[in-house]
N, CA, C and O of each residue as an XYZ file, in Angstrom:
320
protein
N      34.327    129.016    139.478
C      33.452    128.704    138.371
C      33.550    127.217    138.037
O      34.645    126.670    137.901
N      32.414    126.586    137.909
C      32.377    125.178    137.577
C      32.562    124.999    136.078
O      31.985    125.734    135.276
N      33.369    124.018    135.712
C      33.622    123.771    134.295
C      32.375    123.200    133.636
O      31.622    122.450    134.257
N      32.165    123.554    132.389
C      31.016    123.047    131.641
C      31.209    121.560    131.352
O      32.304    121.014    131.494
N      30.121    120.928    130.946
C      30.206    119.506    130.584
C      31.169    119.305    129.421
O      31.906    118.320    129.379
N      31.159    120.245    128.477
C      32.063    120.139    127.331
C      33.521    120.160    127.786
O      34.337    119.373    127.305
N      33.845    121.057    128.710
C      35.215    121.157    129.222
C      35.605    119.897    129.988
O      36.741    119.436    129.883
N      34.680    119.342    130.749
C      34.964    118.118    131.494
C      35.211    116.947    130.551
O      36.127    116.155    130.767
N      34.397    116.837    129.508
C      34.584    115.768    128.525
C      35.919    115.934    127.817
O      36.660    114.965    127.652
N      36.231    117.152    127.398
C      37.495    117.415    126.715
C      38.688    117.050    127.596
O      39.631    116.405    127.139
N      38.640    117.462    128.850
C      39.748    117.161    129.759
C      39.911    115.653    129.944
O      41.033    115.147    129.935
N      38.815    114.941    130.107
C      38.879    113.491    130.289
C      39.477    112.801    129.058
O      40.367    111.960    129.185
N      38.988    113.160    127.876
C      39.483    112.541    126.644
C      40.966    112.862    126.440
O      41.752    111.976    126.108
N      41.346    114.118    126.636
C      42.737    114.519    126.426
C      43.678    113.795    127.389
O      44.766    113.375    126.993
N      43.271    113.648    128.637
C      44.128    112.965    129.613
C      44.333    111.499    129.267
O      45.363    110.919    129.613
N      43.365    110.892    128.588
C      43.510    109.499    128.177
C      44.452    109.352    126.983
O      45.037    108.287    126.788
N      44.601    110.393    126.196
C      45.408    110.323    124.975
C      46.891    110.612    125.189
O      47.730    110.086    124.457
N      47.227    111.438    126.177
C      48.594    111.932    126.313
C      49.422    111.084    127.271
O      48.887    110.303    128.059
N      50.747    111.256    127.185
C      51.656    110.559    128.096
C      51.764    111.263    129.440
O      52.045    110.625    130.454
N      51.543    112.585    129.456
C      51.661    113.379    130.681
C      50.315    114.054    131.001
O      50.115    115.221    130.665
N      49.393    113.323    131.651
C      48.064    113.889    131.931
C      48.099    115.126    132.826
O      47.169    115.932    132.792
N      49.142    115.289    133.619
C      49.206    116.449    134.514
C      49.430    117.750    133.744
O      49.209    118.833    134.287
N      49.867    117.658    132.481
C      50.116    118.850    131.678
C      48.881    119.315    130.908
O      48.926    120.340    130.227
N      47.790    118.576    131.008
C      46.564    118.931    130.283
C      45.861    120.075    131.011
O      45.549    119.973    132.197
N      45.618    121.162    130.282
C      44.910    122.322    130.835
C      43.818    122.723    129.856
O      44.078    122.958    128.676
N      42.589    122.796    130.367
C      41.456    123.228    129.557
C      40.959    124.557    130.112
O      40.599    124.654    131.285
N      40.941    125.579    129.261
C      40.381    126.862    129.670
C      39.162    127.135    128.800
O      39.053    126.660    127.669
N      38.260    127.909    129.364
C      36.965    128.096    128.719
C      36.583    129.572    128.749
O      36.694    130.238    129.778
N      36.134    130.065    127.603
C      35.622    131.434    127.531
C      34.311    131.407    126.754
O      34.087    130.531    125.919
N      33.462    132.368    127.038
C      32.199    132.485    126.317
C      32.247    133.719    125.443
O      32.556    134.814    125.912
N      31.940    133.537    124.170
C      31.915    134.636    123.214
C      30.530    134.650    122.586
O      30.254    133.911    121.641
N      29.676    135.489    123.117
C      28.266    135.576    122.702
C      27.601    134.221    122.946
O      27.454    133.824    124.102
N      27.200    133.508    121.913
C      26.521    132.232    122.110
C      27.429    131.036    121.847
O      26.954    129.903    121.778
N      28.720    131.277    121.700
C      29.670    130.197    121.424
C      30.607    130.027    122.616
O      31.190    130.995    123.102
N      30.744    128.792    123.079
C      31.679    128.476    124.164
C      32.999    128.067    123.519
O      33.048    127.103    122.755
N      34.064    128.796    123.823
C      35.380    128.511    123.253
C      36.216    127.744    124.273
O      36.403    128.190    125.405
N      36.709    126.600    123.856
C      37.561    125.779    124.706
C      38.974    125.806    124.143
O      39.179    125.650    122.940
N      39.939    126.004    125.022
C      41.348    125.992    124.645
C      42.002    124.817    125.363
O      41.946    124.722    126.589
N      42.613    123.936    124.606
C      43.280    122.766    125.165
C      44.782    122.954    125.051
O      45.313    123.136    123.955
N      45.457    122.909    126.177
C      46.917    122.984    126.195
C      47.448    121.658    126.737
O      47.009    121.182    127.784
N      48.387    121.077    126.018
C      49.020    119.825    126.449
C      50.523    120.004    126.376
O      51.012    121.006    125.855
N      51.251    119.034    126.898
C      52.704    119.082    126.825
C      53.173    119.104    125.380
O      52.507    118.567    124.494
N      54.308    119.718    125.151
C      54.815    119.882    123.790
C      54.975    118.545    123.067
O      54.741    118.458    121.862
N      55.370    117.515    123.792
C      55.577    116.200    123.182
C      54.259    115.509    122.842
O      54.245    114.571    122.045
N      53.161    115.954    123.430
C      51.870    115.283    123.250
C      50.943    115.962    122.253
O      49.850    115.458    121.996
N      51.347    117.082    121.691
C      50.477    117.808    120.761
C      50.110    116.929    119.568
O      48.959    116.923    119.133
N      51.064    116.203    119.047
C      50.811    115.327    117.901
C      49.809    114.232    118.204
O      49.027    113.848    117.334
N      49.821    113.727    119.416
C      48.876    112.674    119.796
C      47.456    113.204    119.849
O      46.514    112.497    119.489
N      47.293    114.436    120.293
C      45.959    115.022    120.393
C      45.435    115.412    119.015
O      44.241    115.277    118.746
N      46.311    115.890    118.147
C      45.885    116.291    116.802
C      45.686    115.061    115.921
O      44.724    114.995    115.155
N      46.580    114.099    116.025
C      46.469    112.877    115.236
C      46.975    113.055    113.818
O      47.221    114.170    113.357
N      47.121    111.938    113.144
C      47.620    111.957    111.767
C      46.581    112.599    110.855
O      45.444    112.138    110.754
N      46.996    113.659    110.207
C      46.083    114.366    109.310
C      44.961    115.098    110.033
O      43.986    115.509    109.404
N      45.087    115.265    111.336
C      44.059    115.969    112.096
C      42.838    115.131    112.423
O      41.816    115.667    112.853
N      42.930    113.823    112.225
C      41.757    112.967    112.447
C      41.330    112.913    113.907
O      40.134    112.908    114.200
N      42.285    112.873    114.818
C      41.935    112.815    116.235
C      41.276    114.124    116.674
O      40.282    114.102    117.401
N      41.815    115.253    116.243
C      41.232    116.550    116.580
C      39.815    116.660    116.020
O      38.921    117.193    116.678
N      39.617    116.160    114.814
C      38.286    116.197    114.196
C      37.304    115.337    114.997
O      36.153    115.729    115.189
N      37.749    114.181    115.460
C      36.886    113.305    116.258
C      36.536    113.948    117.603
O      35.399    113.845    118.064
N      37.510    114.609    118.231
C      37.257    115.289    119.504
C      36.258    116.416    119.291
O      35.345    116.596    120.097
N      36.422    117.173    118.219
C      35.471    118.261    117.918
C      34.066    117.720    117.687
O      33.090    118.327    118.129
N      33.951    116.586    116.999
C      32.638    115.982    116.757
C      31.990    115.556    118.073
O      30.790    115.748    118.269
N      32.777    114.983    118.962
C      32.265    114.575    120.270
C      31.799    115.786    121.077
O      30.738    115.749    121.701
N      32.588    116.851    121.066
C      32.211    118.067    121.784
C      30.949    118.695    121.194
O      30.126    119.251    121.921
N      30.804    118.601    119.875
C      29.611    119.146    119.229
C      28.363    118.411    119.694
O      27.320    119.032    119.900
N      28.457    117.104    119.862
C      27.315    116.322    120.348
C      26.939    116.751    121.767
O      25.762    116.957    122.065
N      27.924    116.884    122.628
C      27.668    117.296    124.012
C      27.075    118.702    124.047
O      26.132    118.962    124.795
N      27.623    119.604    123.242
C      27.138    120.979    123.219
C      25.713    121.054    122.676
O      24.896    121.824    123.180
N      25.419    120.270    121.664
C      24.073    120.266    121.094
C      23.056    119.792    122.124
O      21.945    120.316    122.198
N      23.438    118.813    122.908
C      22.538    118.327    123.970
C      22.286    119.411    125.010
O      21.213    119.461    125.611
N      23.273    120.277    125.220
C      23.127    121.371    126.184
C      22.535    122.626    125.547
O      22.281    123.611    126.239
N      22.313    122.595    124.227
C      21.744    123.740    123.540
C      22.728    124.874    123.313
O      22.323    126.034    123.231
N      24.014    124.562    123.212
C      25.043    125.574    122.987
C      25.881    125.196    121.765
O      25.682    124.143    121.159
N      26.812    126.070    121.419
C      27.788    125.784    120.356
C      29.164    125.819    120.986
O      29.391    126.532    121.964
N      30.078    125.052    120.427
C      31.413    124.966    121.005
C      32.464    125.073    119.899
O      32.260    124.624    118.771
N      33.595    125.684    120.263
C      34.733    125.833    119.361
C      35.966    125.381    120.128
O      36.165    125.787    121.273
N      36.799    124.543    119.510
C      37.982    124.003    120.177
C      39.243    124.509    119.506
O      39.374    124.463    118.283
N      40.175    124.994    120.325
C      41.520    125.356    119.854
C      42.520    124.517    120.633
O      42.435    124.404    121.856
N      43.453    123.939    119.922
C      44.491    123.109    120.551
C      45.798    123.870    120.480
O      46.266    124.228    119.400
N      46.385    124.114    121.647
C      47.656    124.853    121.740
C      48.776    123.893    122.078
O      49.929    124.308    122.203
């Protein structure tokens, strides 16, 4: 299965943020009309992806929303 554009964007952004890009794993599931993305990173890098006060996670979600809107879908992001 080919990864969606949203998953590709998420993986690219996450790999740029973390110290260990090889630990970045993006999984994707479809739940009715919503595409759910799960981002797993190394334990030491979770804080970098979430950011202070959740600002980085909010920015990533906003970026994914733009990509999903262009594709005519909805997206939900969970960071593990």
